Structure formats: structure tokens, C-alpha cells
C-alpha positions as CSV (number, residue, x, y, z in Angstrom):
1,R,-17.5,11.4,-3.1
2,T,-14.2,13.1,-2.9
3,A,-10.7,12.0,-2.6
4,D,-8.9,13.3,0.4
5,G,-5.2,13.2,-0.4
6,A,-4.2,14.7,3.0
7,A,-6.1,11.8,5.0
8,L,-4.4,9.3,2.6
9,E,-1.1,10.6,3.4
10,R,-1.8,10.7,7.1
11,A,-3.0,7.1,7.0
12,N,0.0,6.0,5.1
13,A,2.2,7.8,7.4
14,A,0.6,6.1,10.4
15,A,0.9,2.7,8.8
16,S,4.6,3.3,8.1
17,V,5.2,4.3,11.7
18,Q,3.5,1.1,12.9
19,V,5.6,-1.1,10.4
20,W,8.8,0.5,11.6
21,R,7.8,-0.1,15.2
22,I,7.1,-3.6,14.5
23,R,10.4,-4.1,12.7
24,D,12.1,-2.7,15.8
25,L,10.0,-4.9,18.2
26,E,10.8,-8.0,15.9
27,A,14.5,-7.3,16.0
28,Y,14.4,-7.0,19.7
29,R,12.4,-10.3,20.1
30,S,14.8,-12.0,17.7
31,E,17.8,-10.9,19.9
32,L,16.2,-12.0,23.2
33,L,15.6,-15.4,21.7
34,L,19.1,-16.0,20.5
35,P,20.2,-18.1,23.5
36,Y,17.1,-20.4,22.9
37,R,16.6,-23.1,20.3
38,K,16.0,-21.8,16.6
39,G,12.3,-21.1,16.1
40,A,11.4,-20.7,19.8
41,T,8.6,-18.4,20.4
42,L,8.2,-15.9,23.2
43,A,5.5,-18.0,24.7
44,E,7.6,-21.0,24.8
45,V,10.5,-19.3,26.3
46,A,8.3,-17.4,28.7
47,Q,7.2,-20.8,30.4
48,S,10.7,-21.0,32.1
49,F,10.6,-17.6,33.6
50,D,9.3,-16.7,37.2
51,E,5.5,-15.7,37.2
52,S,6.0,-11.9,37.1
53,S,8.5,-12.0,34.3
54,R,6.3,-14.6,32.4
55,E,3.3,-12.3,32.6
56,R,5.4,-9.3,31.4
57,V,6.8,-11.2,28.3
58,L,3.3,-12.7,27.5
59,G,1.9,-9.1,27.7
60,L,4.5,-7.9,25.3
61,A,3.9,-10.7,23.0
62,A,0.2,-9.9,22.9
63,D,1.0,-6.3,22.4
64,L,3.2,-7.2,19.4
65,R,0.6,-9.4,17.9
66,D,-1.9,-6.5,18.2
67,R,0.6,-4.0,16.7
68,V,0.9,-6.6,13.7
69,E,-2.8,-6.8,13.2
70,Q,-3.3,-3.0,13.3
71,A,-0.6,-2.4,10.8
72,R,-2.2,-5.0,8.5
73,R,-5.5,-3.4,8.7
74,Q,-4.0,0.1,8.1
75,T,-1.9,-0.9,5.1
76,G,-4.7,-2.8,3.8
77,V,-7.0,0.3,3.9
78,V,-4.3,2.4,2.6
79,G,-3.6,-0.1,-0.4
80,R,-7.4,-0.2,-1.2
81,V,-7.8,3.4,-1.2
82,S,-4.6,3.9,-3.3
83,S,-5.8,1.4,-5.8
84,S,-9.4,3.0,-6.1
85,L,-7.8,6.4,-6.5
86,M,-5.5,5.1,-9.1
87,M,-8.3,3.3,-11.1
88,H,-10.5,6.6,-10.9
89,L,-7.5,8.7,-12.3
90,Q,-6.9,6.2,-15.1
91,G,-10.6,6.5,-16.1
92,V,-10.4,10.3,-16.0
93,L,-7.2,10.0,-18.3
94,Q,-9.1,7.7,-20.7
95,Q,-12.0,10.2,-21.0
96,V,-9.6,13.0,-21.6
97,Q,-7.8,11.0,-24.3
98,R,-11.0,10.1,-25.9
99,R,-12.3,13.6,-26.0
100,L,-8.8,14.8,-27.5
101,S,-8.3,12.0,-29.8
102,H,-11.0,12.6,-32.4
103,A,-8.5,11.8,-35.3
104,G,-6.7,9.2,-33.2
105,T,-3.7,11.3,-32.5
106,Y,-3.4,10.8,-28.9
107,S,-1.6,7.5,-27.8
108,T,-2.5,5.5,-24.6
109,R,0.5,7.2,-23.0
110,A,-1.3,10.6,-23.5
111,R,1.3,11.7,-26.1
112,V,0.8,13.2,-29.4
113,E,1.8,10.7,-31.8
114,A,1.3,9.9,-35.5
115,G,-2.0,8.4,-35.9
116,P,-3.7,6.6,-38.6
117,A,-3.9,8.2,-42.1
118,V,-7.1,10.2,-42.3
119,V,-8.7,9.9,-45.8
120,S,-10.2,13.0,-47.2
121,A,-11.0,14.4,-50.6
122,I,-12.1,17.6,-52.2
123,D,-14.0,17.9,-55.4
124,V,-12.3,20.3,-57.5
125,T,-14.0,19.6,-60.8
126,S,-17.3,21.6,-60.4
């Protein structure tokens, strides 16, 4: 398996577009409901409209719910992929650290730091 950074970036951008669109729709929905009681839903308010307006509003409410669900799925996928990629890269970094740190000189932050004292001796009597 390989990581496709470009695809991850495209998926993240698409999810961001959906989230911003939902934010705009939610702001518009809230503005429309201002004259009604606090906490009123579009479905409740639509009951007082004529039939054609009610159908249009209920259709828009359904569209908003669909967009929210789509954005939830997209952000979930992007989150899982990003998490998986991060764990993979952490594993690669740990392997590199282990290979380079035979004397314990590399820290967990991948920096050269003073490690433990290395005990060594040379026999100079013979």
C-alpha cells in the first residue's frame, strides 16, 4: 500500500468546502427562523406555509441533512487516513532512531543529545 498525499489533500479540501457550505446554510436557516420561537425547526415552521412553499422548505431541509451527513463521512475518512499516516510515520521515525542510536545518543525527539555513559576499557599492561 502507498499513501497518496494528493488524494488526501483533495479529500480534505472537498470536506472543507462541504463544512463551509453547511456553515453558510445553517446561518441562513437561523436567520429565517428568527421570527419564530427559539429552537423551532424548519419542519415545524414549514407546517404554517402554503403547500408549494412547505415542499420547497422541507426539500431544502432534507438537502441540508444530506450535506451534513456527507461532510461527516468525508471528515471521518480524512481523519482516519490522517491518523493512519501519522502512526505510520511515527513508526518509521522510531525505526530510524533505533538504527542511528546504537549508543543511545538520539532522543525520542530525534535530536542528538547526551546519552548514558558508555563504559569502555583498554588493557595497557601487556
